[in-house]
VEXDREN-2710 file (C-alpha; in Angstrom, 1 decimal):
% VEXDREN-2710
k/r/px/py/pz
1/UNK/19.4/-22.8/9.6
2/UNK/22.3/-21.2/7.7
3/UNK/20.4/-21.5/4.5
4/UNK/17.4/-19.7/6.0
5/UNK/19.5/-16.9/7.4
6/UNK/21.1/-16.4/3.9
7/UNK/17.7/-16.2/2.2
8/UNK/16.4/-13.9/4.9
9/UNK/19.2/-11.3/4.5
10/UNK/19.0/-11.7/0.7
11/UNK/15.4/-10.5/0.8
12/UNK/16.2/-7.8/3.4
13/UNK/18.8/-6.2/1.1
14/UNK/16.2/-5.7/-1.6
15/UNK/18.2/-7.5/-4.3
16/UNK/16.6/-9.1/-7.4
17/UNK/15.0/-12.4/-6.7
18/UNK/15.7/-15.6/-8.6
19/UNK/13.2/-16.8/-11.2
20/UNK/11.9/-19.6/-8.9
21/UNK/9.3/-18.7/-6.3
22/UNK/10.9/-19.3/-2.9
23/UNK/9.0/-20.5/0.1
24/UNK/9.4/-18.2/3.1
25/UNK/7.8/-18.3/6.6
26/UNK/6.4/-14.7/6.4
27/UNK/4.6/-12.2/4.3
28/UNK/4.2/-8.4/4.9
29/UNK/2.9/-5.3/3.2
30/UNK/4.8/-4.4/0.1
31/UNK/6.8/-7.6/-0.1
32/UNK/9.2/-7.3/2.9
33/UNK/10.1/-5.5/6.1
34/UNK/11.9/-2.7/4.3
35/UNK/9.0/-2.3/1.8
36/UNK/11.2/-3.1/-1.2
37/UNK/8.1/-3.9/-3.3
38/UNK/9.8/-6.8/-5.1
39/UNK/8.2/-10.2/-5.2
40/UNK/10.0/-13.6/-5.6
41/UNK/7.9/-14.9/-8.5
42/UNK/8.5/-16.2/-11.9
43/UNK/8.7/-13.8/-14.9
44/UNK/5.0/-13.4/-15.4
45/UNK/4.0/-10.3/-17.4
46/UNK/0.5/-9.8/-18.8
47/UNK/-2.8/-9.8/-17.1
48/UNK/-5.2/-12.5/-18.0
49/UNK/-8.7/-13.4/-17.1
50/UNK/-10.3/-13.4/-13.6
51/UNK/-10.0/-16.7/-11.7
52/UNK/-12.4/-15.7/-8.9
53/UNK/-13.6/-12.7/-6.9
54/UNK/-14.7/-12.7/-3.3
55/UNK/-17.3/-10.2/-2.1
56/UNK/-17.1/-8.4/1.3
57/UNK/-19.6/-5.9/2.6
58/UNK/-17.2/-3.0/2.8
59/UNK/-14.6/-1.1/0.7
60/UNK/-11.2/-2.8/0.6
61/UNK/-8.2/-0.5/1.1
62/UNK/-6.1/-3.2/2.7
63/UNK/-3.5/-5.1/0.7
64/UNK/-3.7/-8.9/0.6
65/UNK/-1.2/-11.3/2.2
66/UNK/-0.9/-14.7/0.4
67/UNK/0.4/-17.5/2.6
68/UNK/0.1/-21.3/2.6
69/UNK/-2.7/-21.4/0.1
70/UNK/-4.7/-18.6/1.8
71/UNK/-5.3/-15.0/1.0
72/UNK/-5.8/-12.7/4.0
73/UNK/-7.5/-9.4/3.5
74/UNK/-9.1/-6.7/5.6
75/UNK/-12.4/-4.9/4.7
76/UNK/-14.3/-1.8/5.7
77/UNK/-17.1/-4.2/7.0
78/UNK/-14.9/-4.7/10.1
79/UNK/-13.7/-8.2/9.2
80/UNK/-10.4/-9.8/8.4
81/UNK/-11.0/-12.6/5.9
82/UNK/-9.1/-15.8/5.1
83/UNK/-9.9/-17.0/1.5
84/UNK/-8.8/-20.3/-0.1
85/UNK/-6.7/-19.2/-3.1
86/UNK/-7.8/-22.3/-5.2
87/UNK/-11.5/-21.8/-4.9
88/UNK/-12.1/-18.3/-3.7
89/UNK/-14.2/-19.6/-0.9
90/UNK/-14.1/-18.2/2.7
91/UNK/-12.2/-20.3/5.2
92/UNK/-13.0/-18.0/8.1
93/UNK/-13.5/-14.4/9.1
94/UNK/-12.5/-12.5/12.2
95/UNK/-14.9/-9.8/13.4
96/UNK/-13.6/-6.5/15.0
97/UNK/-15.4/-3.4/16.0
98/UNK/-13.9/-1.2/13.3
99/UNK/-12.9/-1.0/9.7
100/UNK/-9.8/-3.2/8.9
101/UNK/-7.8/-0.9/6.5
102/UNK/-4.5/-2.3/7.9
103/UNK/-2.8/-4.8/5.6
104/UNK/-2.1/-8.1/7.4
105/UNK/1.3/-9.5/8.1
106/UNK/1.8/-13.3/8.5
107/UNK/4.5/-15.2/10.3
108/UNK/4.2/-19.0/10.4
109/UNK/0.8/-19.7/12.0
110/UNK/-0.2/-16.2/13.0
111/UNK/-1.7/-13.2/11.1
112/UNK/-1.2/-9.7/12.6
113/UNK/-3.3/-6.6/11.7
114/UNK/-5.0/-3.5/13.0
115/UNK/-8.5/-2.2/13.2
116/UNK/-10.2/1.1/13.5
117/UNK/-11.5/-0.1/16.9
118/UNK/-8.1/0.8/18.3
119/UNK/-6.7/-2.7/18.6
120/UNK/-4.0/-4.6/16.9
121/UNK/-4.7/-8.4/16.7
122/UNK/-2.9/-11.7/16.5
123/UNK/-5.0/-14.4/15.0
124/UNK/-4.4/-18.1/14.3
125/UNK/-4.2/-18.6/10.5
126/UNK/-5.8/-22.0/10.6
127/UNK/-8.7/-21.4/13.0
128/UNK/-9.3/-17.7/12.9
129/UNK/-9.2/-17.6/16.7
130/UNK/-7.7/-14.6/18.6
131/UNK/-4.3/-15.2/20.3
132/UNK/-4.0/-11.7/21.7
133/UNK/-5.0/-8.1/21.1
134/UNK/-3.2/-4.9/21.9
135/UNK/-5.0/-1.6/22.8
136/UNK/-3.7/1.6/21.4
137/UNK/-4.9/5.1/22.3
138/UNK/-7.5/4.8/19.5
139/UNK/-7.9/5.4/15.8
140/UNK/-9.5/8.3/14.0
141/UNK/-9.6/9.9/10.6
142/UNK/-7.6/13.0/9.5
143/UNK/-9.9/16.0/9.0
144/UNK/-10.8/19.6/9.7
145/UNK/-11.8/22.8/8.0
146/UNK/-8.2/23.8/7.6
147/UNK/-7.7/20.9/5.2
148/UNK/-10.8/21.6/3.1
149/UNK/-11.2/25.4/3.0
150/UNK/-14.9/24.7/3.6
151/UNK/-17.7/27.2/3.9
152/UNK/-18.7/28.4/7.4
153/UNK/-21.8/26.3/7.6
154/UNK/-19.8/23.1/7.2
155/UNK/-18.8/21.1/10.2
156/UNK/-15.4/19.5/11.1
157/UNK/-15.2/16.6/8.6
158/UNK/-13.0/13.7/7.8
159/UNK/-10.4/13.7/5.0
160/UNK/-11.9/11.7/2.2
161/UNK/-8.5/10.5/1.0
162/UNK/-7.4/9.1/4.4
163/UNK/-7.5/5.5/3.3
164/UNK/-5.0/3.5/5.2
165/UNK/-4.3/2.2/8.7
166/UNK/-0.8/1.4/9.7
167/UNK/0.2/-2.1/8.7
168/UNK/2.4/-4.1/11.1
169/UNK/5.9/-5.4/10.1
170/UNK/7.8/-8.2/11.8
171/UNK/11.4/-7.8/13.0
172/UNK/12.9/-11.2/12.6
173/UNK/16.3/-10.1/13.6
174/UNK/14.9/-10.2/17.1
175/UNK/15.0/-13.8/18.4
176/UNK/11.8/-13.2/20.2
177/UNK/10.1/-11.5/17.2
178/UNK/8.8/-8.0/17.5
179/UNK/5.9/-6.4/15.8
180/UNK/6.0/-2.7/14.9
181/UNK/3.0/-0.5/13.9
182/UNK/1.7/3.1/14.2
183/UNK/-1.5/4.5/15.6
184/UNK/-3.7/7.6/15.4
185/UNK/-2.6/8.3/18.9
186/UNK/0.7/9.4/17.4
187/UNK/2.8/6.5/18.7
188/UNK/5.0/4.0/17.0
189/UNK/4.6/0.8/19.0
190/UNK/6.9/-2.2/19.4
191/UNK/5.2/-5.3/20.9
192/UNK/6.2/-8.9/21.5
193/UNK/4.8/-11.1/18.7
194/UNK/4.2/-14.1/21.0
195/UNK/2.0/-12.3/23.6
196/UNK/1.4/-8.7/22.5
197/UNK/3.2/-7.1/25.5
198/UNK/4.5/-3.6/25.0
199/UNK/8.3/-3.4/24.6
200/UNK/8.4/0.4/23.9
201/UNK/6.5/3.2/22.2
202/UNK/7.8/6.3/20.5
203/UNK/5.7/9.5/20.4
204/UNK/5.3/11.8/17.3
205/UNK/3.2/14.9/17.0
206/UNK/0.7/13.6/14.5
207/UNK/-1.6/10.8/13.5
208/UNK/0.3/7.8/12.1
209/UNK/-1.5/5.9/9.4
210/UNK/1.7/4.9/7.5
211/UNK/3.4/1.6/7.9
212/UNK/6.8/1.3/9.4
213/UNK/9.8/0.0/7.5
214/UNK/12.6/-2.0/9.2
215/UNK/16.3/-1.8/8.0
216/UNK/19.5/-2.7/9.8
217/UNK/18.2/-2.3/13.3
218/UNK/16.2/0.9/12.6
219/UNK/12.5/1.5/12.3
220/UNK/11.4/4.3/9.9
221/UNK/7.9/5.8/10.2
222/UNK/6.1/8.8/8.7
223/UNK/3.6/10.9/10.7
224/UNK/0.9/13.4/9.8
225/UNK/3.1/16.0/11.6
226/UNK/5.1/16.1/8.3
227/UNK/8.2/14.3/9.8
228/UNK/9.8/11.1/8.9
229/UNK/11.4/9.5/11.9
230/UNK/14.3/7.0/12.3
231/UNK/14.0/5.1/15.6
232/UNK/16.3/2.6/17.2
233/UNK/14.6/-0.8/17.0
234/UNK/15.9/-2.1/20.4
235/UNK/15.5/1.0/22.5
236/UNK/12.8/3.1/20.8
237/UNK/14.9/6.2/20.9
238/UNK/15.1/8.7/18.1
239/UNK/18.1/8.6/15.8
240/UNK/17.0/11.4/13.5
241/UNK/14.0/13.1/11.9
242/UNK/13.4/14.8/8.6
243/UNK/10.8/17.4/7.9
244/UNK/8.8/17.3/4.7
245/UNK/6.9/20.4/3.4
246/UNK/3.7/21.9/4.9
247/UNK/3.1/24.5/2.3
248/UNK/0.2/22.7/0.6
249/UNK/-3.3/22.2/2.1
250/UNK/-3.7/18.8/3.8
251/UNK/0.1/18.3/4.1
252/UNK/1.6/15.3/5.9
253/UNK/3.0/11.9/5.3
254/UNK/0.5/9.2/4.2
255/UNK/3.0/7.1/2.1
256/UNK/5.1/4.4/3.8
257/UNK/8.9/4.5/3.6
258/UNK/10.9/2.1/1.5
259/UNK/14.6/1.5/2.4
260/UNK/17.0/0.0/-0.1
261/UNK/20.8/0.2/-0.4
262/UNK/21.0/2.5/2.6
263/UNK/18.6/5.1/1.2
264/UNK/15.1/5.8/2.5
265/UNK/12.5/6.7/0.0
266/UNK/9.3/8.6/1.1
267/UNK/6.6/10.5/-0.6
268/UNK/4.5/13.2/1.0
269/UNK/1.4/15.3/0.4
270/UNK/3.6/18.3/-0.2
271/UNK/4.0/16.9/-3.7
272/UNK/7.6/15.8/-3.3
273/UNK/9.4/12.4/-3.4
274/UNK/12.4/12.3/-1.1
275/UNK/15.5/10.2/-0.9
276/UNK/17.4/10.3/2.4
277/UNK/20.6/8.8/3.8
278/UNK/19.3/6.0/6.0
279/UNK/22.0/6.5/8.6
280/UNK/22.0/10.3/8.9
281/UNK/18.6/11.5/7.5
282/UNK/20.4/13.9/5.2
283/UNK/18.7/14.7/1.9
284/UNK/20.1/12.8/-1.1
285/UNK/17.6/14.2/-3.6
286/UNK/14.0/15.3/-4.0
287/UNK/11.6/15.2/-6.9
288/UNK/8.7/17.6/-7.4
289/UNK/5.6/15.7/-8.6
290/UNK/3.7/18.5/-10.4
291/UNK/1.5/19.4/-7.4
292/UNK/0.4/15.8/-7.0
293/UNK/0.3/14.0/-3.7
294/UNK/2.4/10.9/-3.3
295/UNK/0.4/8.4/-1.3
296/UNK/1.7/5.2/-2.7
297/UNK/4.8/3.4/-1.3
298/UNK/7.8/3.2/-3.6
299/UNK/9.3/0.0/-5.1
300/UNK/12.9/-0.2/-5.9
301/UNK/14.7/-2.6/-8.3
302/UNK/17.9/-2.5/-10.4
303/UNK/18.7/1.1/-9.5
304/UNK/15.2/2.5/-10.4
305/UNK/12.5/3.7/-8.0
306/UNK/8.8/3.4/-9.0
307/UNK/6.0/5.3/-7.4
308/UNK/2.5/6.6/-8.1
309/UNK/1.0/10.1/-8.1
310/UNK/-2.4/11.6/-7.4
311/UNK/-3.7/14.4/-9.7
312/UNK/-1.2/13.7/-12.6
313/UNK/-2.3/10.0/-12.7
314/UNK/1.3/8.8/-13.1
315/UNK/3.5/5.9/-12.3
316/UNK/7.0/7.5/-12.2
317/UNK/10.3/5.8/-12.8
318/UNK/13.1/7.7/-11.2
319/UNK/16.9/7.0/-11.0
320/UNK/17.2/5.7/-7.4
321/UNK/20.5/7.4/-6.8
322/UNK/19.9/10.8/-8.5
323/UNK/16.1/11.2/-8.6
324/UNK/16.3/12.0/-12.4
325/UNK/13.2/11.0/-14.2
326/UNK/13.7/8.0/-16.5
327/UNK/10.1/7.7/-17.8
328/UNK/6.4/8.3/-16.8
329/UNK/3.3/6.2/-17.5
330/UNK/-0.1/7.9/-17.6
331/UNK/-3.1/6.1/-16.2
332/UNK/-6.8/7.1/-16.1
333/UNK/-6.9/8.2/-12.5
334/UNK/-5.1/8.7/-9.2
335/UNK/-2.4/6.1/-8.5
336/UNK/-2.6/5.4/-4.7
337/UNK/-1.9/1.7/-5.1
338/UNK/1.8/0.8/-4.4
339/UNK/3.5/-0.8/-7.3
340/UNK/4.6/-4.5/-7.0
341/UNK/7.6/-5.6/-9.1
342/UNK/8.1/-9.0/-10.7
343/UNK/11.0/-9.4/-13.1
344/UNK/10.6/-6.6/-15.7
345/UNK/6.9/-5.9/-14.9
346/UNK/5.3/-3.4/-12.5
347/UNK/1.8/-4.2/-11.3
348/UNK/-0.4/-1.4/-9.8
349/UNK/-3.9/-0.1/-9.8
350/UNK/-5.6/3.3/-10.4
351/UNK/-8.6/5.0/-8.9
352/UNK/-10.9/4.3/-11.9
353/UNK/-10.7/0.5/-11.2
354/UNK/-7.9/-0.5/-13.6
355/UNK/-5.0/-2.8/-12.7
356/UNK/-1.9/-2.4/-15.0
357/UNK/0.9/-4.7/-15.9
358/UNK/3.6/-2.4/-17.2
359/UNK/6.6/-3.7/-19.2
360/UNK/9.4/-1.7/-17.6
361/UNK/11.8/-2.5/-20.5
362/UNK/9.5/-0.6/-22.8
363/UNK/9.7/2.6/-20.6
364/UNK/6.0/3.0/-20.5
365/UNK/5.1/2.0/-24.1
366/UNK/3.8/-1.5/-23.6
367/UNK/1.4/-2.8/-21.0
368/UNK/-1.7/-4.9/-20.3
369/UNK/-4.7/-4.0/-18.2
370/UNK/-7.6/-5.5/-16.2
371/UNK/-10.7/-3.6/-15.3
372/UNK/-12.8/-4.4/-12.3
373/UNK/-16.3/-5.6/-13.1
374/UNK/-17.6/-2.6/-11.3
375/UNK/-15.7/-0.3/-13.7
376/UNK/-17.0/-2.2/-16.7
377/UNK/-20.5/-1.8/-15.4
378/UNK/-20.4/1.9/-14.3
379/UNK/-17.6/3.7/-16.2
380/UNK/-20.0/5.1/-18.8
381/UNK/-22.0/6.8/-16.1
382/UNK/-19.1/8.1/-14.1
383/UNK/-16.2/8.9/-16.3
384/UNK/-15.8/11.5/-18.9
385/UNK/-14.0/10.1/-22.0
386/UNK/-12.3/7.5/-19.8
387/UNK/-10.6/10.0/-17.5
388/UNK/-11.1/10.9/-13.9
389/UNK/-12.5/14.4/-14.1
390/UNK/-13.9/16.1/-11.0
391/UNK/-15.0/19.1/-13.0
392/UNK/-17.3/17.0/-15.1
393/UNK/-19.2/15.8/-12.1
394/UNK/-18.9/19.2/-10.4
395/UNK/-21.4/20.6/-12.9
396/UNK/-24.0/19.0/-10.7
397/UNK/-22.6/20.2/-7.3
398/UNK/-20.6/22.9/-5.7
399/UNK/-17.5/21.1/-4.5
400/UNK/-16.7/23.7/-1.9
401/UNK/-19.2/21.9/0.2
402/UNK/-18.0/18.8/2.0
403/UNK/-21.2/16.9/1.5
404/UNK/-21.0/17.4/-2.2
405/UNK/-17.5/16.0/-2.2
406/UNK/-18.8/12.9/-0.5
407/UNK/-21.4/12.4/-3.2
408/UNK/-18.7/12.7/-5.9
409/UNK/-16.5/10.3/-4.2
410/UNK/-19.3/7.8/-3.8
411/UNK/-19.8/8.0/-7.5
412/UNK/-16.2/7.1/-8.1
413/UNK/-16.4/4.2/-5.6
414/UNK/-18.9/2.5/-7.9
415/UNK/-15.9/1.9/-10.3
416/UNK/-14.1/-0.2/-7.8
417/UNK/-11.0/2.0/-7.3
418/UNK/-7.9/0.0/-6.6
419/UNK/-6.1/1.6/-3.6
420/UNK/-4.8/-1.8/-2.5
421/UNK/-1.3/-2.9/-3.4
422/UNK/-1.2/-6.1/-5.3
423/UNK/0.4/-9.4/-4.2
424/UNK/1.8/-11.9/-6.7
425/UNK/2.0/-15.6/-6.1
426/UNK/2.2/-18.7/-8.4
427/UNK/0.9/-17.1/-11.6
428/UNK/-1.9/-15.1/-9.9
429/UNK/-2.2/-11.5/-8.9
430/UNK/-4.4/-10.6/-5.9
431/UNK/-5.8/-7.1/-5.1
432/UNK/-8.7/-5.5/-3.4
433/UNK/-11.2/-3.0/-4.8
434/UNK/-13.3/-0.3/-3.2
435/UNK/-16.2/-2.2/-4.7
436/UNK/-15.7/-4.6/-1.8
437/UNK/-14.2/-7.4/-3.9
438/UNK/-10.9/-9.3/-3.5
439/UNK/-9.8/-10.2/-7.0
440/UNK/-7.6/-13.1/-8.1
441/UNK/-6.5/-12.7/-11.8
442/UNK/-4.3/-15.0/-13.9
443/UNK/-0.9/-13.8/-15.1
444/UNK/0.4/-14.9/-18.5
445/UNK/3.9/-15.1/-19.8
446/UNK/4.4/-12.4/-22.4
447/UNK/6.2/-14.8/-24.7
448/UNK/3.0/-16.8/-25.2
449/UNK/0.9/-13.8/-26.1
450/UNK/0.6/-12.6/-29.7
451/UNK/0.8/-9.0/-30.5
452/UNK/-2.9/-9.1/-31.5
453/UNK/-4.0/-9.8/-27.9
454/UNK/-6.7/-7.3/-27.1
455/UNK/-5.4/-6.7/-23.6
456/UNK/-2.0/-5.6/-24.9
457/UNK/-1.2/-2.0/-25.6
458/UNK/1.6/-0.5/-27.6
459/UNK/2.4/3.2/-28.0
END
């Protein structure tokens, strides 16, 4: 028991993991309850060949959870899937009445997740049978003319970049286990993990599609009302709130918070990355991201914070204490995927269907990459010189009309954009694509790869 408690708090603190992969009784979005983004895996580096891919009938924006030989993933086809990691074959699927864009959390024999049907579910990991479900006030997309600047003949429409649904986290400091998640009804919920009964709820003034982070008895959650909230985990009372900017169109918080070493890191659609004192909510620093949204969730390791940007197509490496930029890595498209860190490697995807393994010691000069099969098939028809360029496609359509934006986005979806945050386990990386596939790709130790490997890039 003492050994488990030590390991548990070791993970909570967000410290570097040992080289050996450690068996733990839980998995959650972005690695742990405080969203550290660090995985307890061996020092794998470069991306290899595909082991298998599993096809769903909808877009995958959910991030996979790997537990006891099974990959759990949600899909826009309304199902949560359980996939055998050795064979890529389906073990079971659980049908809901809405898209499953929530990332599953697993504790022992139960997987927890949310659906656009307005329910959060607890399902047995072995049988796929429902244990309980909890009804929220309902889910909906962000949208409206004010966001788009649309012409008068356009109707009230959904935000095309509203990808995520709040992913549950598990509070294991509570002996009875508590699950926290947000909802489009504006509430942060705390429910009992064993039976789904409500413990408390906390009301914000906006839709919540971000995932809560838990740290030292406090739950942190972002809302589309532009505020980040710190809420007491036991009572559900507000400790403090911090307002991000609302000067840009479509402002709000879509990124989920990360909390490491008593600092909360949160990105917003106001094009800023914020670092806040976890106890007081006071601003430590902020970084302006060149008019780019920050939708991805930050990962923090060895005093450096890593996060993706939208229109500038970057993975940023910032000093975790000062916010000073250390280096930037340019991809081919929006980086909405949250980076996952293993050793000295960052894994993350972009909107053109590429997964990257970036050598952090090279400060953005060395990496390997993997392209979805959809990207390989359709890139020549969609991309202009291997870049994500709306203006190139806009020649065919006036993008001031919402319906034309939909057509352009549908073209990009044929590339298999990677919005999902990757999970790493036992020499494999798992991630979902908007082409509907869950991918399992081998990782290779960089020491065994010659400099002539075609997947390796040096600048």
